[in-house]
N, C-alpha and C positions, 0 to 999 in steps of 0.2 A: 060624522060623515065619513064614508069610506071612499077611496079612490075607485074610479070606474075601471072595470076589468073587461077587456075585449079579447077576442081570439087572436092568436099570434099572427095570422095572415093579415088581419085587419090592421094590427099595430104596424106591421112591416109596410103596409101600403101607406099609412099615415106618415111614417118616418120618411119614406121615399118622396111623398108629396111635399113635406116640409123642407126636405133638402133641395128640391127643385125650386121651391119658392125662395129659399135663402140664396141660392146661386144667382137667380135672376135679380133679386134685390141688391145683392152685393155688387153685381155688374152695374146696375143703374146708379147706385150710390157713388161708385168710383167715377163713373162718367160725369156725374153732376159736379163732384168736388174738384175734378181735374180739367174740366173744360174751361177755356178762357172766358166764356160768356157767363158761366154760372158759379165757378169755383171761388173759394175764399183766397184772399191775398196770401195767407200762410201756406196753403197747399199748392198754389200756383208757383210760389217761390221755391217751395221744397221740391217740386217736380224737377227743377233744373239740376238738383243734387242727386236725384235717384239714378241708379244704373239700369233702369228699365223704363218703358213708357206705360204708365198705368192705363191710359186710354186704349192701348192696343193689347196689352199683355195680362190684364186682369179680366178674366172671362167668367170666373165663378168664385165662391167663397175661399176655396183652398188657395187660390192665387193671391189672396191677401197676405199670405206668408212671405211674399216677395218684398214686402215693405220691411224696413229695419224696425227694431223694437221702438215703440213710442216712448218718448222721454217725458216724464211728468213735469220736468223743469220747463218744458215748452209752454206749460199752462200758467207759469208764475210770471207776473208782470205783464205789461202791455206793449203796444196798444191793443185793447180788447177787440177793436173792430177789425183786426187782421184775421179774425176767425169768422167774420160775417160773410157768408157766400154772396157773390154778386147777384145771384138769382133771387136773393131775399132782400136786396138793398131797399132801403126806405121803410122797412117794417119796424115796428117798435121792438127793441131788444132788451131782454133782462140780462143781468149778470148774477150768476150764482157762484158761491165759493164753496170749496171743499178743502178740508185740512186747514193749514194756516194757523196752528196753535202757536207756532213760532215762525218768525220771518214772513215773507210774502206768501199769501195764500194762493192756491191754485184757483183759477177762475174759468168758468164756462159760460159762453154766451148762449142764450136761449130765446127763441121767438115763441113757439107754441109746443115744443116737445114735451114740456112738463104737463101740459094739459092732455095731450094725446096719451102719454104714458099712464096717467091716472084714470082717464076715461076707459082705456083698455083694461086696466086693473079692476075698475068698477064692475066690469062684466063678469069677473070671477067671484064676486062677493054674493053669498046667498041672501036673498031679500028677506028671508025669514028672520035672520039675525041682524041684518043691516037694512032696516026698513027704508023704503023710498020715502023721501020727505022728512026723514028724521034729522034732528039736530046733532052736531058732532062737537067733541072736545078735542083740540089739538094740544096734547101734552108732550112737547118735544122741543128740539132746538129751533130758535127763531132767528131773527137778524137776516144776514145775507145768504141763508141756506134755502134751497128750493123746497124743503119739506113743508114749511109753513104755508107757502102759496099753493103748493101742489095738493096738500091735504084739504085746504080750504076750497080749492076748485073741485076736488073729488066730492066733497060735501054738497057744494052748490050744484054740481052735475047730477047728483042724486036727489036734488030738490030740497036740501036742508040749509041750515044756517050754522056756521062754524064759530066756535068760541076758542080763543087761543091764549096761551100763557106766554110769559116773557122769560126766555131761558138762553143764557149765553154760555155755550160749552167751552169757549176759550178761557173764560174765567174759572170754570171748573178745573180745567187742565192746570192752570197756574196754581190753584189751591192745592191740587194733588202733588205737584212738583215741589212746592214749598213745604209740604207736610202739614199744612194748616187744616187738619182734619175737623177741628171744631167749627172752623169757618165753612168747610165743605158741607157739614151736616146742616149748618144754619141756612146755607144757600139752597140745599135740597128741600129743607122744610119750607122755605120761602116759595119755591116752585109748586110744591104740593099744596100749600095754603091757597095759592091762586086757583088750582084745580078744584079744591074742595069748595071754595067760594062760588065758583060757577055751578058746580053740581048741586049746591044747596040753595041756589037762587031761583028755582022753579022754572028753568028753561027747557025742561023735558028733553034732556040729552039722552040719546039712545045708542050712539056709536062713538068710538074714540080712536085716535091714534096715540100710541105712547111707546116707550122703549121698555125693555125688560126691567131695568133698574128702577125706573120711575113707576112702573106698574107695581113692583114689589113695595116701593115706598108708599104708594097710594093705598094699597091694601093694608099695610101696617098702620097707617094713619087712621084708616076707617075702623080698624079693630080697637085702637085706643079710644075711639068714640063709642065703642060698643056696637059697631055696625059691621056688616059684611059687604063684599063688593056687590052682591045682588041688590042691596039697598040703594045703590046709585041709579038703578033702572037701566043701566047700560047692558045691551044684549050682544053687541058686536064690537070686537077689539081687533084693530089692525095694528100690528106691532113689528118692529124690526131691530136688527143689530146683531153683532157677533156674540153678544152675551146670551143670545137665545140658544138654550141647550135643551136636550130632551129632559134633563133633570128639572130645570126651571119650569118647563111646560107641564110636566107631570104634577109638580107641586101646585102650580096655579090651578090646573083643572081639578085636582083631587082635594086640595086644601082651601084655596081662596074662592073658587067658583062653586064648589059643591057637586062636582061630577061632570061628565061629558055633556055636550050641548043638549042632547036628547033629554037629560035629566035636569040640568041646571038652567037651560035656556040662555046660556052664555057661550058664545062662539069666539075663539081667538085664532087668527090666521097669522103665522109668522111670514115675514118677507125679508129679502136680502137685496139691498140696492144702494145706489149712491148717485151723485150728481152726474156722473158720466154714463151710467148704465140705464137708469130708470129703475124699474121694480122687477125683481125675480120673485114669482109666486111660489108657494110651497104646495106639495101634495097635501091633501087633508091629513092631519096628524091624529093618530089614534093610539089607544092603549095597546091594541093588538099588535102594533108594530113597534112597541117600546117607545112611543112618542118620538120616533125618529123624524128629523126634519130634513127634507130634500127640496132644494130650490131649482127652479127652471127659469132661465132668462126669457125676456119678452122677444123671442125671435119673430121676424127677422130683423127687428130694429136694434137688437143687441144680442151678442152671442157670448156665452161663457164656456170656456174650455178648461179642463183640468189637465195640466201638462207636467212633464218631468221637471224635477228641480234643476237639472243641469242641461236641459234641452227644451227650450220653450216652444219649439215647433213640433214636439212629439207628445201626443196625448198619452196619458197613462191608461192602463187597463181598467175595466169596470171594477169598482170596489177598491181600487188602489188610490193611494194618496199622492197629491201633486199640488203645484201652485195654481192659483186661479188666474186665468188670462181672459181679458175682456176685449171685445171688438164692438165699437158703436157704429151703427150704420143708419143714420138719418140724413135728410137733406140739410138739416141745420148743422150737424156735427158728425165728423168722421174721425174715429180713433182706431187705428189698426194695431192690434197686439199690445194693449196696455196691461202691464203686469201688476195685478192687485197686490195689496199687502196682506192677502189671505191665502190660506190653503184649505184643502178639503178632499173628499173622496168623490171619484167620478161615479155618477149614477146612470142607470139605464133609462132610455126614453119610456114614457108611459102614455096612456090614452089621451089625456087632456093636453099634454105637452110632449109631442112625439119627437123629442131631441134630447141630447144629454143633459143631465142635471148635476148638481153638486150637493153633498151632504157633509155634516161634521165641520162646518166652516169655523175657522179659528185663525188668529193672527199667524202669518207666515213665520216659520221658524227662523228665518234670516233676520227678523227684526223683533220677534216676540219679546225678547228680554230687554229691549232698549226703547220701547215705545209705550205710550199711555193709551190704552184702549178702553172701550166701554164707558166713556165718560158720561154718557147720558143715563 
């Protein structure tokens, strides 16, 4: 599948409309989170420390820069209900964790954001390869992470039943840090065995979520059985992680799948996301563009900017490298200027997503040599 191409004037019009929608959404979100009747205890308390009045001085998205850099330590520890907006009081609350391989994990409260994010993402999936009513396999991290519940909801939203494996990424990180590679391989085999058991049990699974490393391990396990990925019957793969590279994508398409979707009948869409942002979709990936992967945040609910390494309020030029900056704008959660642990290149808007994107995502150079990534 190739990206939609439209005349420059039409693209310019879509970019302008998207910017206007984002400005209005940013204003409404700040009004909600900082009004005494609807805001969360955290932001209402933080308002007293600010050198400006968000209710009066944030009129558009650019005004979000007036907030100080968001500190991820604010998300570590409780009480978690300090993040629950008064306007949502009394509703059932989920807690999802991100990070936390050592020490206290970062936590995010959620009411229905994960459902909304994945319902919106569902609209981007081609029904030809992700059939409505099809059953899914969730081969990824479980436990207190939102992925398991979110993928299950995506499956149910599309009319199917989701089968899940049990995977604890914190244990994987500990194995890596201890150098217990034999144990690591055994645990990976354990997770893949769970997946193979589901796929061989006659449940007619047609779609799946997985990560690049687990997809690679699954394909290798199938080859040892004398089978190919096509033998699973899966036609749609939704995958994500910084380990997603053009090289890996090319290998999957050309070696594991047997060609592009038009020939193999297998479609894979990369995504870039986390507990704070939701899901950034990718432009359709093609051989003609060197399997380049460009991601676009789910505006206006979340915005990704690629900014200078030494000035987080200054975007880099198109095609230039910078650090990834995230702003989350929902009624449940407001995060202004969160500096991700990733970097990449700033990409031009395009027809389906008329706002800036990011490509070449990889660990931020400031921590790349001191962190464990791609554990899935």
